[in-house]
C-alpha positions, 0 to 999 in steps of 0.5 A: 500499499502506498502511504504518503504525506503528499496529496497526490501520487506521481503518475496516479489518479484517484478513482475514488475516496474511501474516507478518513483512516486513522490509528492511535496509541496511548502510550505511558512511561516506564519506571525504569526508563524514567530512572535512566532519563532522570540520570540522562537529564543531569548530564544532557543528550538524547533519551534513547529510551523514550525515542524507542518507546515513541517510535514503537508507538508511532509504528503500531499507530501506523500499522492500525491505520493500515489495518483500517485502510485494508478493510476498505480495500484501499490502494494508498492513503494520502495526506498522512498526519501525525498528531500527539497529545498528553492524555494524562500525567505520564501518558501520550497519544500518537495519532496518525490519520489520512485519507484512504483512496482507491487508485485508477487501474 
């Protein structure tokens, strides 16, 4: 499946718009990563544990969006966007959404 942040796909025409598809994950902090992040914040630098945690959450959200698009028999998802928000103290949501389309053959 083609997934793009652009509104169009080069050399392709949209035959039908199938609707908005999305995927989200609410991820909480991990006590072990919190301890390491606290230590790292003293000396500075990337908090790799959190980087990995958010990358995994983002990939899971994308997979959920793809599953929804596949259920609609989409060929592509265009105009893909990401959004994050804090749901509660220590927990964040990552959402990805876009427009599922059927391409002309």
